[in-house]
C-alpha positions, 0 to 999 in steps of 0.5 A: 552240909558241905561234903567236907563236913560229912563224916563216915558215921553220919548215919549212926550219929544222926539216928541216935535218940537224944534222951535216955530210955526209961528204966524198967523201974521208971516204966513200972512207976508210970504204969502203976499210976495209970493202972485201974484195978477195977478194970481187971478181969479174972478167969474162974481160976483167979488168974488175970484174963488174957484180954486184960493186958492188951486192954492196958496197953491200949491205954498207952501211946504207940511209943509206950507200947513198943517192946510191950507187945509181941508181933501179933498184939499179945504181951511181949514175954517180959510182960506176960509173966 
């Protein structure tokens, strides 16, 4: 690119994603289709077992897991409740 065409904000412009991120509703609709209810495991008290959510995340692509997992692989807060 000729130096005269390089804008001061070229980094910001070139690092923008070309498509909108899915809304929470859209993500939920996709998740609903892939969720296998027979694969859920429960604790004795009837709560979903802690390893169930990470197993569900493992069924997703790495890009889809972004924002759903915390720093150590556990569910991010929005998905743990």
